[in-house]
N, C-alpha and C positions, 0 to 999 in steps of 0.2 A: 515527403510529408513531414510536417513539423510536429513535435510532441504536443505543442499547444492545441493542435487540431484533434487530438485523441480524446475520445469520451472517457476512456479509462484513466487518463491523466487528470482530467477535470474532476472526475468523481473522487479520485484519491486525494487530490488537492483539497476539495471541499470537506472530506472526512477529516483530514489533518487539521484544517482550520477549526472545524467543529470541536475537535478534541482539545486543541490549544485553548480555545475560548472557554470551554466547559471546565477545564482543570486549572485555569489561571490562578485561582485562589487556594488550590490544594497545598496543604502544608507538608505533605509527605513528598519531599523533594526527590528522593531516590526513585519512587514510583513514577512521579510526574515526569522526571527526566527520561526514564526508560520508555514509557509509553509514547511520549511525544517524539522521541528519536525514531521509534519504529514506525510511527505514523508518517513522519517526515520522510523517512527512507523510501517509502513506496513511490510517491510522485517524483522524488529526486532521482531514483534509479531508472525510472521510465525515461525521464528527461536525459539522463546521462547516456543511456543506451541508444537513444535516437540521435544523439550528437556524435556517437562513435563512427569510425570510418568503415566498419564492416557489419554485415548482417550477423555474423557469428558473435561479435562483441555485443551487438544490440540484444541478441537472444540471451546472452549471459546476464546482462543487467536486468532484463525482464524477468528472468528466473529469480534473481536476487530480490526484485520487487515483490514477486509472488511469495517468496519465503518471508519477507517482512510482513505480508498480510497475515500469515499464520502466526508469526510472533506477536503481532498486534492483537489478534483474536485471543491468544493465550493471556496477554496482559489485561485485556478487557475483563476476562473471567476473574482474574485475580482482583482487579479493581472493584468488581461487583461484590465479591465475597468479603473484601476487607472494608467495604462501605464507602469507598471513594467515588463509585459510580452507581447511580440508581439502576434498578433492573430494567426499566423501560428504555433508558438511554443506552445501557449496555446491549440490550437485545437489538436495538436499532443499529448501533455501531457494528455489531457482529454480522448482522444481515448485510450491511453495506460492504464490510470487509470480504465476506463470502462472494458477493456480486463482483467486486473488483478482482478477486482471485480468479473467478471463473472467466472474466473478461481477459485477464492476463494469460490464462491457459489457452484461450482461443487465439490470441495474438501470437503467442509463442508457437503454437501449432502451425499457424499460417506462415510465419516467418521461416520456420524449419522446412516446411513444404516448398516454399519459394527458393530457399537455399539449395535444397536437393535438386530442384529443376534447373538451377543455374550450373550445377556441376556436370 
């Protein structure tokens, strides 16, 4: 399976693009850099995991992607409280990040079960 075929990769890519577009004129460059990096990290780590040679490595990168979802949610809350992100947008992004995190948790569980069966 290619990472491009994964719904979770597509959703994380779309969220990342949304964040980049919405914050392109933000003048708080430190905040902008941090939140876009964590958003970009999700789809990038999914892709990297699927391009690795082993299921164990793939799982490791999926776990990192899931961690980036938590990091992104935390940064969205900060952005909302400092006025860089309006409440409706923030809530939408948080909902999307939670959905992506849940999808990653399911994929990690499936891959771990598959790995156990192979051993």
